[in-house]
C-alpha positions as CSV (number, residue, x, y, z in Angstrom):
1,X,-19.9,-8.5,115.8
2,X,-17.7,-10.0,113.2
3,X,-14.7,-7.8,112.2
4,X,-14.9,-8.9,108.5
5,X,-13.4,-5.7,107.2
6,X,-10.4,-4.9,109.4
7,X,-8.8,-8.4,109.0
8,X,-8.9,-8.1,105.2
9,X,-5.4,-7.0,103.9
10,X,-6.9,-5.6,100.6
11,X,-9.2,-3.4,102.6
12,X,-6.4,-2.2,104.8
13,X,-4.4,-1.3,101.6
14,X,-7.4,0.5,100.2
15,X,-7.8,2.6,103.3
16,X,-4.1,3.3,103.3
17,X,-4.5,4.8,99.8
18,X,-7.6,6.6,100.7
19,X,-5.9,8.3,103.7
20,X,-2.7,9.0,101.9
21,X,-4.7,11.0,99.4
22,X,-6.4,12.9,102.2
23,X,-3.2,14.1,103.9
24,X,-3.5,12.8,107.5
25,X,-0.8,14.7,109.3
26,X,-0.5,18.4,108.6
27,X,2.0,21.1,109.6
28,X,0.8,24.6,109.7
29,X,1.5,28.1,110.9
30,X,-1.0,29.4,113.5
31,X,-2.3,33.0,113.9
32,X,0.6,33.9,116.3
33,X,3.2,32.8,113.8
34,X,4.1,29.5,115.5
35,X,4.4,26.2,113.7
36,X,2.3,23.4,114.9
37,X,1.5,19.7,114.1
38,X,-2.1,18.8,113.5
39,X,-3.2,15.2,113.2
40,X,-6.6,14.8,111.5
41,X,-8.2,12.0,109.5
42,X,-10.7,13.1,107.0
43,X,-12.8,10.7,105.0
44,X,-14.8,12.2,102.1
45,X,-17.5,9.9,101.0
46,X,-18.6,12.2,98.2
47,X,-22.3,11.7,99.0
48,X,-21.9,8.1,98.0
49,X,-24.1,5.9,100.3
50,X,-22.1,2.7,99.6
51,X,-18.8,4.4,100.4
52,X,-20.3,6.0,103.5
53,X,-21.5,2.7,104.8
54,X,-18.2,1.0,104.0
55,X,-16.2,3.7,105.9
56,X,-18.7,3.7,108.8
57,X,-18.3,-0.1,109.1
58,X,-14.5,0.1,109.3
59,X,-14.5,2.9,111.9
60,X,-17.1,0.9,113.9
61,X,-14.9,-2.2,113.8
62,X,-11.9,-0.2,115.0
63,X,-14.0,1.4,117.8
64,X,-13.3,4.8,116.4
65,X,-15.8,7.6,117.0
66,X,-16.1,10.3,114.3
67,X,-17.8,13.6,113.6
68,X,-19.8,14.4,110.4
69,X,-19.2,17.8,108.8
70,X,-21.9,18.6,106.4
71,X,-20.8,20.6,103.4
72,X,-22.9,22.0,100.5
73,X,-21.6,19.5,98.0
74,X,-20.2,16.7,100.1
75,X,-20.1,15.1,103.6
76,X,-16.9,14.5,105.5
77,X,-16.2,12.1,108.3
78,X,-13.6,13.5,110.7
79,X,-11.6,11.4,113.2
80,X,-10.0,13.9,115.6
81,X,-9.6,12.3,119.0
82,X,-6.1,11.0,119.5
83,X,-7.1,7.6,120.8
84,X,-9.1,7.0,117.7
85,X,-6.3,8.2,115.4
86,X,-3.9,5.8,117.3
87,X,-6.3,2.9,116.5
88,X,-6.3,3.6,112.8
89,X,-2.5,4.3,112.5
90,X,-1.7,1.1,114.4
91,X,-4.1,-0.9,112.3
92,X,-2.7,0.3,109.0
93,X,0.9,0.1,110.2
94,X,3.4,-0.1,107.3
95,X,0.7,0.1,104.7
96,X,0.3,3.8,105.0
97,X,3.1,4.5,102.5
98,X,3.2,8.2,102.2
99,X,2.2,9.1,105.8
100,X,3.7,6.1,107.6
101,X,7.0,7.8,108.6
102,X,5.3,10.9,109.9
103,X,2.5,8.8,111.3
104,X,4.7,6.5,113.3
105,X,6.8,9.4,114.7
106,X,3.7,11.3,115.7
107,X,2.2,8.2,117.2
108,X,5.3,7.3,119.3
109,X,6.5,10.8,120.3
110,X,3.4,12.9,120.5
111,X,0.1,11.1,120.7
112,X,1.4,8.9,123.5
113,X,2.1,11.9,125.6
114,X,-0.9,14.1,124.9
115,X,-4.2,13.8,126.7
116,X,-6.7,11.9,124.5
117,X,-9.2,14.7,124.7
118,X,-6.9,17.1,123.0
119,X,-4.9,17.4,119.8
120,X,-1.3,18.3,119.4
121,X,-0.5,21.4,121.4
122,X,3.3,21.7,121.1
123,X,4.4,24.9,119.4
124,X,7.5,25.8,117.5
125,X,8.6,29.3,116.7
126,X,10.5,28.4,113.5
127,X,10.5,25.6,111.0
128,X,14.0,24.7,111.9
129,X,13.0,24.2,115.5
130,X,10.1,22.0,114.6
131,X,12.3,20.0,112.2
132,X,14.9,19.4,114.9
133,X,12.5,16.9,116.4
134,X,11.9,15.3,113.0
135,X,15.2,15.3,111.1
136,X,16.6,12.2,112.7
137,X,13.4,10.2,112.2
138,X,12.1,11.4,108.9
139,X,13.6,11.8,105.5
140,X,12.3,15.3,105.0
141,X,13.5,18.1,102.7
142,X,11.8,21.5,102.9
143,X,11.6,25.1,101.6
144,X,9.5,28.1,102.4
145,X,6.6,27.1,100.1
146,X,6.5,23.4,100.9
147,X,8.4,22.9,104.2
148,X,7.4,19.3,104.7
149,X,7.9,17.8,101.3
150,X,9.1,14.2,101.6
151,X,12.1,13.4,99.5
152,X,11.7,11.1,96.6
153,X,13.0,7.6,97.3
154,X,15.6,6.2,95.0
155,X,13.7,2.9,94.7
156,X,10.0,3.5,94.9
157,X,8.1,0.4,95.9
158,X,5.2,-1.0,94.0
159,X,2.0,-0.4,95.9
160,X,-0.9,-2.9,95.8
161,X,-3.7,-2.5,93.3
162,X,-6.1,-2.0,96.2
163,X,-4.0,1.0,97.4
164,X,-4.4,2.7,94.0
165,X,-8.2,2.0,94.1
166,X,-8.3,3.7,97.5
167,X,-6.4,6.8,96.2
168,X,-8.7,6.9,93.2
169,X,-11.9,6.6,95.2
170,X,-10.6,9.5,97.4
171,X,-9.4,12.0,94.8
172,X,-9.9,10.4,91.4
173,X,-12.3,11.8,88.8
174,X,-14.0,10.4,85.7
175,X,-15.1,12.6,82.8
176,X,-15.8,12.5,79.1
177,X,-16.3,14.9,76.3
178,X,-18.2,14.9,73.0
179,X,-16.5,16.3,70.0
180,X,-16.9,16.7,66.3
181,X,-14.8,14.6,64.1
182,X,-14.0,14.5,60.4
183,X,-13.3,10.8,60.4
184,X,-15.7,8.2,58.9
185,X,-18.6,8.2,61.3
186,X,-22.4,8.1,60.8
187,X,-23.0,11.1,63.0
188,X,-19.8,13.2,62.7
189,X,-19.4,13.0,66.5
190,X,-17.4,10.8,68.9
191,X,-17.0,10.4,72.7
192,X,-13.7,10.4,74.6
193,X,-13.2,9.4,78.3
194,X,-10.7,10.8,80.8
195,X,-9.4,9.5,84.2
196,X,-7.7,11.9,86.5
197,X,-5.9,11.9,89.9
198,X,-5.8,15.5,91.1
199,X,-4.6,16.9,94.4
200,X,-2.9,20.1,95.8
201,X,0.2,20.3,97.9
202,X,1.0,16.6,98.1
203,X,4.5,15.2,98.7
204,X,6.4,13.9,95.7
205,X,6.5,10.4,97.2
206,X,2.7,10.3,96.7
207,X,3.0,11.0,93.0
208,X,6.0,8.7,92.7
209,X,4.0,5.8,94.0
210,X,1.1,6.4,91.5
211,X,3.5,6.9,88.6
212,X,5.5,3.8,89.4
213,X,2.3,1.7,89.6
214,X,1.0,3.1,86.2
215,X,4.4,2.4,84.6
216,X,4.5,-1.1,86.0
217,X,1.1,-1.8,84.5
218,X,2.0,-0.2,81.1
219,X,-0.6,2.5,81.4
220,X,0.4,5.7,79.7
221,X,-0.4,9.0,81.3
222,X,0.4,12.7,81.4
223,X,1.2,14.9,84.3
224,X,0.9,18.7,84.8
225,X,1.2,21.1,87.7
226,X,-0.8,24.3,88.0
227,X,-1.0,26.6,91.1
228,X,0.3,23.8,93.4
229,X,-2.3,21.4,92.0
230,X,-0.8,18.3,90.4
231,X,-2.8,16.2,88.0
232,X,-2.2,12.8,86.5
233,X,-4.3,12.2,83.4
234,X,-5.1,9.0,81.5
235,X,-6.7,9.8,78.2
236,X,-6.3,6.8,75.9
237,X,-9.2,4.4,75.8
238,X,-7.0,1.3,75.9
239,X,-5.1,2.6,78.9
240,X,-8.3,3.5,80.7
241,X,-9.6,0.0,80.0
242,X,-6.5,-1.5,81.6
243,X,-6.8,0.8,84.6
244,X,-10.5,0.0,85.2
245,X,-10.0,-3.8,84.8
246,X,-7.4,-3.7,87.6
247,X,-9.1,-1.5,90.2
248,X,-12.7,-2.4,89.5
249,X,-12.9,-5.2,92.1
250,X,-11.5,-2.9,94.8
251,X,-13.4,0.3,94.1
252,X,-16.2,1.1,96.5
253,X,-17.1,4.5,95.1
254,X,-17.0,4.0,91.3
255,X,-18.1,0.4,90.2
256,X,-21.4,1.7,88.7
257,X,-19.6,4.5,86.8
258,X,-16.9,2.1,85.7
259,X,-19.5,-0.3,84.2
260,X,-21.1,2.6,82.3
261,X,-17.8,3.9,81.0
262,X,-16.6,0.5,80.0
263,X,-19.8,-0.6,78.2
264,X,-21.0,2.7,76.8
265,X,-17.9,4.8,76.2
266,X,-14.7,2.7,76.0
267,X,-15.9,-0.5,74.3
268,X,-18.7,1.1,72.3
269,X,-17.8,2.0,68.7
270,X,-19.5,5.4,68.4
271,X,-18.3,5.8,64.9
272,X,-20.7,3.1,63.7
273,X,-23.8,4.3,65.6
274,X,-26.7,5.8,63.8
275,X,-27.9,9.2,64.9
276,X,-30.8,7.6,66.9
277,X,-28.5,5.0,68.5
278,X,-26.0,7.8,69.4
279,X,-28.7,9.7,71.2
280,X,-30.0,6.5,73.0
281,X,-26.4,5.7,74.1
282,X,-25.9,9.3,75.3
283,X,-29.2,9.2,77.3
284,X,-28.0,6.0,79.0
285,X,-24.7,7.6,79.9
286,X,-26.2,10.9,81.2
287,X,-28.8,9.0,83.3
288,X,-26.4,6.5,84.8
289,X,-23.7,9.1,85.6
290,X,-26.1,11.7,86.8
291,X,-24.7,14.2,84.3
292,X,-25.9,17.8,84.6
293,X,-26.6,19.4,81.2
294,X,-25.6,22.9,82.4
295,X,-22.6,24.4,80.8
296,X,-22.5,21.6,78.2
297,X,-22.6,22.5,74.5
298,X,-23.5,19.0,73.4
299,X,-26.6,17.8,75.3
300,X,-29.2,15.3,74.4
301,X,-31.6,18.1,73.5
302,X,-28.9,19.6,71.2
303,X,-28.6,16.5,69.1
304,X,-32.4,15.9,69.1
305,X,-32.9,19.4,67.7
306,X,-29.9,19.1,65.3
307,X,-31.1,15.8,63.8
308,X,-34.9,16.3,64.2
309,X,-35.3,13.3,66.3
């Protein structure tokens, strides 16, 4: 079998971004009050057959066995055996930007000394005790709510475009909304797109990397935090166009959606469409993006009834 994927640097960077957004190495408190380390690689393919096949091929080339956890709205690929996690961490090496420090330490100090049929079993009674093993190897700051928050680097490096594509395929979202406008339009309505990165309880370094990349590419964005969930939002059409043009060649999950957004939402001048053209354009968008009409005020049926078409 030809290992065409794992020898491709851009694919390695893509998987690094995908895994960073998935939080590979976790620290948690068990039922007895002890702190533990848990290493788990979770790939969410979002019911996307192309992404599933892509991830399956990479894991196959790395000789990594995985389990499939079927959820109501999604399917997850879990890599849990330590020998398989080793293979992935060693393959990615320095390209796993956020998790690399923790990953290497785990790999060297823990996985090498734990039977491959088991996961990490070392217990710590306090956070300080656990950190005594880490503070010389990791640049970690902590508090009670987020004990393993990685400190922000003074000089955050610029990650590759393919890394950002991996992050976006993992946790990114595309959306749009239809709204009334008083500006000079033939219908009185317009369509506005939005791109979001959203994730809970991620280290600051993760967001620093994304922000630095957006700034370097002159893409404007906003950021907000609510209930430990941080969201980066790109709302300007021109900024979304620049973002799509960069990541399109690397995205596995979103190329079809990006095509639709570019041609029917971003580059389309909705203000000049007639009512019939507006409805036809909306039908194309809804069909290609598999939009559910539930909980939407402005549906195709709404405009057909409103305009008698």
